[in-house]
C-alpha positions as CSV (number, residue, x, y, z in Angstrom):
1,M,-15.3,0.7,5.3
2,R,-12.7,-1.4,3.3
3,L,-10.5,1.6,2.6
4,A,-7.2,2.1,4.5
5,L,-5.3,5.4,4.6
6,G,-1.8,5.3,3.1
7,T,0.5,7.8,4.8
8,V,3.7,8.0,2.8
9,Q,2.7,11.5,1.6
10,F,2.7,12.6,5.3
11,G,6.4,12.1,5.5
12,L,7.8,12.3,2.0
13,D,7.3,14.2,-1.3
14,Y,6.1,11.0,-3.0
15,G,4.5,10.0,-6.3
16,V,4.9,10.8,-10.0
17,S,1.8,12.9,-10.0
18,N,2.4,14.7,-6.7
19,A,2.8,18.4,-7.5
20,E,2.0,19.6,-4.0
21,G,4.8,18.0,-2.0
22,M,4.5,16.6,1.5
23,V,1.1,17.1,3.3
24,P,1.2,19.8,6.0
25,E,0.7,18.5,9.5
26,A,-2.5,20.6,10.0
27,E,-4.0,18.9,6.9
28,V,-2.9,15.5,8.2
29,S,-5.0,16.1,11.3
30,R,-8.0,17.1,9.2
31,I,-7.5,14.0,7.0
32,L,-7.4,11.7,10.0
33,G,-10.5,13.3,11.5
34,S,-12.4,12.8,8.2
35,A,-11.1,9.2,7.9
36,R,-12.4,8.4,11.4
37,E,-15.8,10.0,10.6
38,H,-16.1,7.9,7.5
39,G,-15.3,4.6,9.3
40,I,-11.8,4.2,7.9
41,D,-10.0,2.2,10.7
42,T,-6.6,1.3,9.2
43,L,-3.4,3.4,8.6
44,D,-0.5,2.1,6.6
45,T,2.9,3.6,7.3
46,A,6.6,2.6,7.5
47,A,9.9,3.5,9.1
48,A,11.2,4.4,5.6
49,Y,8.4,6.9,5.0
50,G,10.4,9.9,6.2
51,G,8.7,11.5,9.1
52,S,5.3,9.8,8.6
53,E,5.3,7.8,11.8
54,S,6.3,10.9,13.8
55,V,3.6,13.0,12.1
56,L,1.0,10.4,12.9
57,G,2.2,10.2,16.5
58,S,1.8,14.0,16.8
59,S,-1.8,13.6,15.6
60,N,-4.7,11.7,17.2
61,V,-4.5,8.1,15.9
62,D,-6.3,6.5,18.8
63,G,-8.8,3.9,17.5
64,F,-6.9,3.3,14.2
65,R,-5.3,-0.1,13.4
66,I,-1.8,0.8,12.4
67,I,0.4,-1.3,10.1
68,S,4.0,-0.4,9.7
69,K,7.0,-1.9,7.9
70,L,10.5,-2.7,9.2
71,P,13.4,-0.6,7.7
72,P,14.5,-2.0,4.4
73,V,18.2,-2.6,5.4
74,L,19.2,-5.3,7.8
75,P,22.0,-4.5,10.3
76,V,25.6,-5.5,9.5
77,T,26.8,-6.3,13.0
78,A,23.9,-6.2,15.4
79,S,21.8,-9.1,16.4
80,V,18.8,-9.5,14.0
81,A,16.5,-10.2,16.8
82,D,17.6,-7.1,18.7
83,W,17.3,-5.0,15.5
84,V,13.8,-6.1,14.9
85,A,12.7,-5.5,18.5
86,D,14.4,-2.1,18.6
87,S,13.0,-1.1,15.2
88,V,9.5,-1.9,16.2
89,S,10.0,-0.2,19.6
90,A,11.2,2.9,17.9
91,S,8.1,2.9,15.6
92,L,5.9,2.6,18.6
93,V,7.6,5.5,20.3
94,R,7.2,7.7,17.2
95,L,3.6,6.7,16.8
96,H,2.8,7.0,20.6
97,Q,1.3,3.5,20.5
98,Q,1.6,0.4,22.7
99,R,1.2,-2.1,19.9
100,L,0.7,-2.4,16.2
101,Y,-2.0,-4.2,14.2
102,G,0.6,-5.4,11.7
103,I,4.3,-5.3,10.9
104,L,5.5,-6.1,7.4
105,L,8.8,-6.7,5.8
106,H,9.6,-4.0,3.2
107,R,12.1,-6.4,1.5
108,P,10.8,-10.0,2.0
109,S,13.8,-11.3,-0.1
110,Q,15.8,-10.8,3.1
111,L,14.2,-14.0,4.4
112,F,16.2,-16.0,1.9
113,G,19.5,-14.5,3.1
114,P,21.9,-15.7,5.8
115,D,19.8,-13.9,8.5
116,G,16.4,-15.2,7.1
117,D,15.6,-17.7,9.9
118,A,16.5,-15.2,12.6
119,L,14.4,-12.5,10.9
120,Y,11.4,-14.8,10.7
121,S,11.8,-15.9,14.3
122,A,11.9,-12.3,15.4
123,L,8.7,-11.6,13.6
124,R,7.0,-14.5,15.2
125,K,8.2,-13.4,18.6
126,L,6.6,-10.0,18.1
127,K,3.3,-11.7,17.5
128,S,3.6,-14.2,20.4
129,D,4.5,-11.4,22.7
130,G,1.5,-9.4,21.7
131,V,3.4,-6.5,20.3
132,V,1.8,-7.0,16.9
133,S,-1.4,-8.8,15.9
134,K,-0.2,-9.8,12.4
135,I,3.0,-10.4,10.6
136,G,3.4,-10.2,6.9
137,V,5.1,-9.0,3.7
138,S,4.9,-6.2,1.3
139,V,5.7,-7.3,-2.3
140,Y,6.1,-5.7,-5.7
141,E,5.5,-8.8,-7.8
142,A,2.9,-11.5,-7.2
143,D,5.5,-14.1,-8.2
144,E,7.4,-13.3,-5.0
145,L,4.7,-15.1,-3.0
146,S,5.4,-18.5,-4.3
147,D,8.8,-18.9,-2.6
148,L,7.6,-17.0,0.5
149,F,4.6,-19.2,1.2
150,Q,6.5,-22.4,0.5
151,N,8.8,-21.6,3.4
152,F,7.0,-19.3,5.8
153,D,3.5,-18.5,7.2
154,F,2.1,-15.0,7.2
155,D,-1.1,-13.4,8.3
156,L,-1.0,-10.3,6.0
157,V,0.1,-9.5,2.5
158,Q,0.2,-6.1,0.9
159,A,0.6,-6.1,-2.9
160,P,0.0,-3.7,-5.8
161,L,-3.2,-4.0,-7.8
162,S,-5.0,-1.7,-10.1
163,I,-7.2,-1.8,-13.2
164,V,-4.1,-2.1,-15.3
165,D,-2.2,-4.3,-12.9
166,R,-4.0,-7.5,-12.3
167,R,-1.1,-9.8,-11.7
168,L,-2.3,-10.7,-8.2
169,I,-5.4,-12.1,-9.9
170,S,-3.9,-13.7,-13.0
171,S,-1.2,-15.4,-11.0
172,G,-3.8,-17.2,-8.9
173,W,-2.5,-15.7,-5.7
174,M,-5.5,-13.7,-4.9
175,S,-7.7,-16.8,-4.5
176,R,-4.8,-18.8,-2.9
177,L,-4.3,-16.2,-0.2
178,A,-8.0,-16.1,0.5
179,S,-8.1,-19.9,0.8
180,K,-5.3,-19.7,3.3
181,G,-7.1,-17.1,5.4
182,V,-4.4,-14.5,4.7
183,E,-5.6,-10.9,5.0
184,V,-5.0,-9.1,1.6
185,H,-4.3,-5.3,1.4
186,V,-3.7,-3.8,-2.0
187,R,-1.9,-0.5,-2.8
188,S,-1.1,1.5,-6.0
189,V,-4.7,1.4,-7.2
190,F,-4.0,4.8,-8.9
191,L,-0.6,3.5,-10.1
192,Q,1.0,6.3,-8.1
193,G,-1.3,8.8,-9.8
194,L,-0.5,7.8,-13.5
195,L,-4.1,6.7,-13.9
196,L,-5.4,10.0,-12.6
197,M,-3.4,12.2,-15.0
198,R,-4.7,13.7,-18.2
199,A,-2.8,12.8,-21.4
200,D,-1.0,16.2,-21.4
201,E,0.0,15.8,-17.8
202,R,1.6,12.4,-18.0
203,P,5.4,12.4,-18.2
204,R,6.7,11.7,-21.7
205,E,8.7,8.8,-20.3
206,F,5.4,6.9,-20.2
207,D,4.5,7.6,-23.9
208,R,5.5,4.0,-24.8
209,W,2.2,2.9,-23.3
210,N,0.1,5.5,-25.2
211,A,-2.1,2.8,-26.7
212,L,-3.1,1.7,-23.1
213,W,-3.7,5.3,-22.1
214,R,-5.9,6.0,-25.1
215,D,-8.0,2.9,-24.2
216,W,-8.2,4.0,-20.6
217,H,-9.4,7.5,-21.4
218,R,-11.9,6.3,-24.0
219,W,-13.4,3.8,-21.6
220,L,-13.7,6.4,-18.9
221,N,-15.5,8.7,-21.3
222,E,-17.8,5.9,-22.5
223,S,-18.5,4.8,-18.9
224,G,-19.2,8.2,-17.5
225,V,-17.0,7.7,-14.4
226,T,-13.9,9.6,-13.2
227,A,-10.5,8.0,-13.1
228,A,-10.4,8.0,-9.3
229,E,-13.9,6.5,-9.1
230,A,-13.0,3.7,-11.5
231,C,-9.8,2.8,-9.7
232,V,-11.4,2.7,-6.3
233,R,-14.6,0.9,-7.3
234,Y,-12.7,-1.7,-9.3
235,A,-10.5,-2.7,-6.4
236,L,-13.5,-2.8,-4.0
237,S,-15.3,-5.1,-6.4
238,L,-12.9,-7.9,-5.5
239,P,-14.3,-9.6,-2.3
240,E,-10.9,-11.2,-1.4
241,I,-9.4,-7.8,-0.7
242,A,-9.7,-6.8,3.0
243,R,-8.4,-3.2,2.6
244,V,-7.7,-0.9,-0.4
245,V,-4.8,1.4,0.6
246,V,-5.2,4.9,-0.8
247,G,-3.0,7.9,-0.3
248,V,-4.5,11.5,-0.3
249,Q,-3.1,14.9,0.1
250,S,-6.2,16.7,1.3
251,C,-9.5,16.2,3.0
252,R,-11.2,17.0,-0.4
253,Q,-9.4,14.1,-2.0
254,L,-10.4,11.8,0.8
255,E,-14.0,12.9,0.5
256,E,-13.9,12.1,-3.3
257,V,-12.4,8.6,-2.6
258,V,-15.0,7.9,0.0
259,A,-17.8,9.0,-2.2
260,A,-16.5,6.8,-5.0
261,A,-16.3,3.8,-2.6
262,S,-19.9,4.3,-1.6
263,R,-21.1,3.6,-5.1
264,G,-20.1,-0.1,-5.0
265,G,-18.0,-2.2,-7.2
266,L,-17.2,-1.7,-10.9
267,E,-16.3,-4.3,-13.4
268,A,-13.4,-3.3,-15.7
269,P,-13.0,-4.4,-19.3
270,A,-10.3,-7.0,-20.1
271,F,-8.6,-4.7,-22.6
272,I,-7.5,-2.2,-19.9
273,Y,-4.6,-4.3,-18.9
274,G,-0.8,-3.8,-18.6
275,D,1.7,-6.6,-18.6
276,S,5.1,-4.7,-18.6
277,A,7.0,-4.7,-15.3
278,D,8.6,-1.4,-16.6
279,L,5.2,0.1,-16.2
280,L,3.7,-1.8,-13.2
281,N,6.8,-1.7,-10.9
282,P,7.6,1.9,-9.9
283,A,11.1,0.7,-8.8
284,R,11.8,0.4,-12.6
285,W,10.5,3.8,-13.6
286,P,12.8,6.5,-14.9
287,S,14.3,8.9,-12.4
288,I,11.6,11.6,-13.0
289,A,9.2,9.2,-11.2
């Protein structure tokens, strides 16, 4: 199963379409059990996801490959090497694990700061010591990868991709990463829920892209697929992608995603496409998001 379970909703009230708040711990356990039954073997979390790591550690995550991310802020005075080691150690304690499948930088631009060399060396040491299997980066823009891969080697990249956000493909980085043997995980396949919302549910701050939304809903109606199914099946149609990270708030939602994934890939029309960073990068969304 090429799905991975995103866990930010387990520790934070997250997402523009999230009307239910943080997932209760009892439901988290049920979601994890269902994920295991369906062959989902990868969990995506982060130190910055509120209590997500602790919630996972209180549940049964044995058998899952866990990927976490370092805190987004580097220390001011402490040794970078010690901070990296201590941060990962703290994540392992919260998760009740001995090692991680992967550790990612939440802010890879830090590699180009004064502590960049020490930060990269610390990541490589985690891998050589067997604390993590893979080191990598989480990016918002595909263009970030150019400078990163000119200067550093990574095993894993997590990047946004959706039917309306095809920058990873159009930039050429999807094929380049595949040729380098880099494992690619994509997130935001639902664009934090915007693609799942009805026209009357979508916040008015996104009305400036109404032409795109009209095309989107018209194509869904003509194709006879749900929005969630289209989003998941499109991402899974791309063979270069190792894992499609999806966040859910209930077992029912997970069952729907798994059912959609079982139907195979889906080709999306070229006209369903966004090119505005104001839409594609949630960091640039209005405060309501």
